[in-house]
N, C-alpha and C positions, 0 to 999 in steps of 0.2 A: 474100934466099931467099920465093918464096911459099908461104902453109902450103894444107895438104893438105886435102881436104874434108872427112874423117873427124875430123885434129884441129880447125875452126872449129866441128866440129858439138860437139864434147865442152865447147870453153869458152864456145858459149851452155849447156849445160846446167847447167854450173856458175855460170851467174851467174842462171839461173830459178831453183836451187832456194837458193842464197845471197837472194834479196829477200825473200820473204815474211819473213826472220828479222830483221828490220830494224825494224818493227814491233812487237814483240816485247817489244823492249827500255826502249817505254812504260808506266810503271805506270800500274795503273787507277787511277782518282777512287774519293776513300774512300765509306766507306755514308753515307747522310742518319741525321741523331740521331734517338733512339726516339720515337714519340710519346707526349705524359703521360695515361696511364689516368682515364676518366671517371666521376666521384663515382658510387656505387651512387644507380637511380633508389627511388625512393620514395613512396606515392600520400599526396596529400593533399585538402583541403577546404578550401575559405574560409570563415570565420567572417560570419555572414549576420545579419541583423535579422528578427527578423518575432512574431507574437502567439506566445508558448506557453502553453498551456493544461495546468493537473497536472487528473490524475483520478484516480478511487482505483475497482476496480468491486466492484460488490455482487452478491450473487446471496439469491433465495429465495423465498417464496410469497406468492401474493396471499393477503390476506384483509378480511372487510369493516372498514371502522374500525371498529365501535360495533355490537356482536349483542345484538340485541334476542332476549330467549326467551320467548315465547309460551304462558304455563301456565294450571292451573285449580287453583283453591282450591276446589272443591265437591269430594263424597267421594259414587261410588254410583251417580252420573247416567250417561243411555247418552248419546252422541251421535248428534244426528236428523241433523243433516247439516253440509259446511263448505262454502267459498263460494270460496276461492281456492289457486291451482296452486304451484309451483314455477315462478321466472323472473319471477310477478306484482306490477305494483306496485300498493299497499295505502296509503291512506292514515290517516293517527291517526284513531282510530274504528269503524273499517271491523269492521262484525260478519265473523268470519271460523269462531264454528262455532256452533252453536245444540244445547245439550244441551237435553234431554227434561224437562216443566215438571209432568208427570200427577202425581205424589207429590206436592210443592210443592202446587199446587193445590190436592187434599185437605185439606194442613194447612191452608192457609191457610181453608178450607171449617172445618173446627175453629175455626180462631181467631177468626173471626166468632162465631161460636157464645159460645166463651165470653166473650168481650167484651164480646156482649147479657147473658148470665148476672152477668159482674162490675158491670156498669151497674147491672143491677135490684138486687143485693145494695147496691148503694151507696144506690138508691132506697130500698129497705126498712128501713137501718140511719138512712137520715135520718129517716124516719118515726116509725120506733121512739125515736128522740132528742127530736123533737118531744113524744113521748106522753109519755115519762120525763121531759121537763123539766117538763111539766105536772102532773103525781104530784108532784114533788121542789118544783116550788113552792106545791102544795096544804098538801103536809107539813110544811114548812116556817112557812107562816101558822097552822098548827093549835099548832102547838110555842107559836111566839109568844104566841096566847091560853092557849093551856096554863103557861105560864110567869108569864103577868100574874094569871092565876083561882091560882094556885096561891099564891103572894106574899101575895095576898089574905083565903087560906086559903077559897076556892068552889073547889077541888079538890083531891084527893087526890093523895100524890106516887106512889101508883100511876098513876095517866093520865099524869102529868108525862113520868113511863118510857117510857110506851108512844107518848106522842107524837114523843118522842126519837129511839124505837126505827126507829117509820114517817120520820122525818128523815133518817135515816143511811141505811137501806134505799132509800129514792127518791133520794139521793145516790150510792149504789153501783151501781143501774140504770142512771143516766143514764153513770157513767164507764163498764160494759162495755157502753152505745150508743155513746159516742165511738169505744171504741176499735176494737168493730165495723166502727163505717164508716171508719176508718182501717186495718183490714184488710182490707175490700172495695176501698177504695181504690189500698190496694197490690196488690192482684190485678188490676184494673183495668190499673192503671201495666207489671205483670209482662206481662202477659198483651198490651198494645198492644206494649211491646219484642218480646219474641214473634213479631208480625205487621210488624214492624220487620225483624227478622232475615230473616224467612220473604218478605216484598218484596226483599229485597237480595240474599236466596241466586237468587230468581224473575232478577231483572235480570240477576244475574253469568252465568245459563245462556245467555246471548249474549255469547261469546266474542269481545272488540275489539281493536282493533290498538292497542296500547300508543302506537305511532311508526308516521310512513312507512314507507316502505322499499320493498326488492326483497326477496321472499320466494325465501331461499333454501332451506328444507326443510320439508317437513309430514311429521308421523307422527300425523295426526290419524284415524281410521276409521269411516264411517259402523257406528253397532251399538255398538264398544266402551264398555268401561265405566269412566270416567275418577278419576282419584283424585291429591290435592296431590303424591305422589310418583311418580307415571306417569312424569314427563321432561315437555319442550315437546312442545307439539301444534304448534306453527310457532316457527321460527327467521330472523329479520328483520335483513337489512344496512340499517339505521338510512338514511334520505335516500338508501338506497341507492349509497352513496360506500364502493370496493373498494381499497384501498393496499396496497404492498408491504412484508411482514416480513422484510429480510435479513439475511444477518451478510455483518461487515465484518472486516476483521484488526485487530488492536489498536493496529498501527502508524501505520491509517490512521484508528482513530475519532478519536484525539486530536487531526485536522484537520479535522475534519466538524463543522460546524456548522449548526443549526437552521437554515431559509430556504434552503438551497442545492440550487439547481439540481440537479438528475437525473434523463437520458435514461433512462427503462425501458422496457423491449423484453418483453414477456410471449410465451412461447413460442407460435410460430403468426403474429406479426406480423411485416407486412415493416418497418413503420417504429414505431419506439419513439415512446412516449408523454411528453409533457412533465410531469413531476413535481417534489416538493420535499418536503427533509427535514423532519416533521413530529415523530418523538418520535427520541432519543436513552439508549439504553439506557444508568440509570449503574454498571453491571458486565460484566466481561467473563466467559467462562466459561472455568474453570481450566485443564478438562480439555482443550476444543477452541481456547482463546486466540481466542474469536473474541464482537467482540459486538454488539448490535442493531441498528437501526435503522428507526426506521417512515418510508415514503415515502408523501405524500397523492398522490390519482391524482385527475384529474378522470372526470364521470360517462363511461362507454364502454358501451356497448350488452355490446362484446365480452369486456368482464373476466371472468375465470372467477375464482371463489374458488377456492382450491387449485391453480389452475396454477403454472408455476414461471414467475420472471420474471430477466432479467439486466440491474443498472444501474448506470448510470455519472455517477458522481456528480460535479460539477466542483469543486474544490477551491480554485481560484486560480487568476488569468488575467494575464503578465503583456505587454511588450514588450519584447525588449531581445537583444542576441549572444547567438545558439548556436551548438552545435558538438552533431555526434553524440557522442551514448555513449561510443563506441568510443574516441573522441577524448581519454578522459578518464581521467588513471591517478589512481584513489585509495586513497591508504594510510593508515590509522586516519581520524586528523581532518583529513588536507589531502589535498586533490587537483590535479594536475598535467597541463598538455598540452605539446606540445612544439612551437613554431612555427619554421617554417624563415621565416630572415631573411638576403636576399646568399646564400644556397646554402648556410646553415650554420646546425645543430637547434639551437634557443635552449629552455631548459627554464624554464617560469615555474609559481609557484604561482597560481592562480588562486581564486576566490571564488565558489561554484556558488551556485544561482536555484533556479528553478523545472523540473523534468523533465516529458515528456510526450511522445508520440509517436517515441520514438527519440532526441531529442535534449535536454540540460542547457544550459540559461541558464546565461550567465559574467557574472556582474554586475561583477568587478575582473578584471584581470589580461590580459586578447587585448579589441582593439577591432575594429570592423566590418571586413572587409574584408582580415586579416588570411592568411596561409597558416599550416593546421594540419596537422600530421600525421595522418592519419585513423586509424590504430591505435594506442594509446598504447603503449609497453611492447618498444614492438620492439628491434632489433638497433642503432639508431643511439644515443648519446649526446650530450652538450651539446658543442657545437663542432663538431661532425662536419661535413662535407661531405655536399650529398645534394641527386639530382637531381630536384626534386621533379615529377611526374607527377599528373595530376587522378583521381580516384578515380570509378569508374564505379560508378552508383546508389549515392552514399554523401556522407553530407554534409548540414548543415541543411536543410528547406525554404524555401525564399524565400519 
């Protein structure tokens, strides 16, 4: 029997609806296995070999190496003129100040007359001695004759006594005359000594530079009266040498030695001046904990005493393996760094050397080219897996 058109349509619809259910019976494939997490990234640097210079910074003021004070040992004289100004260079023996000599010239004239008077007294004493010597000889001869006659009975004892008295008187006059000569000679010596003193005073009215160098100060004024206690008329930097008198920390002081090179930059200078340690103070100020050093500088017209200056002392120089200061962890007396080897952290104890310019020298424990954690004391520990990432603007300078 033939199917009706309506039945045929229903059967087709049934087939169309059932057909999509067949694929649903097939199971979906299993999900892919989960990927392992990547180790944490950490900044690293490479240990490199370079020259490192250990330095100490000192600060202080420029001072003359040897300051010479030009004073006066005369009193009551007036300054007539001076010949040098501050900043001038003078030589040893140059006249710096002239004092008035009028009072000294008067005293010298008086002394000249005293010398002449003493010389005349000496001549007079010598003439008197000659006269008295003749009288003494005559009295002595008369005494001899009187004794001879008295022994023979030709003269009386009274005559003999007179001759004895005359001889003794002549001897006394001769002794007095000789003492008068000695006194006149002493007066002459004293007068000549006084003249020598006056001439010395006159020579000192020209005040000369005791040493050559740079004139730092002048207090001499025309018309002022000088005195030994009046202070220096000039101060001079001997040979014009100026140096840095600097403070240095007590920790750095023990590492500084005479002769070490120092780059000194005075205030206002664009470039440093090369100097060297000349003197190290043997003591440290207990209040400030600072020591002092003197740094010799070459002659330079622009150096001014009293100016501030900063110096960098080269303490030591070495070439070796270096890492940034931040890569080293110092705990008490030991120091460690964290090395990245095959992606794992390896903590090593190291021996430190010099430090400077932001890096530390590693003398033992790390080889050149090894990878180092840039900042010690981070969250990673020995044996941790890490992903090294080159640090930016860190690491030793090659």
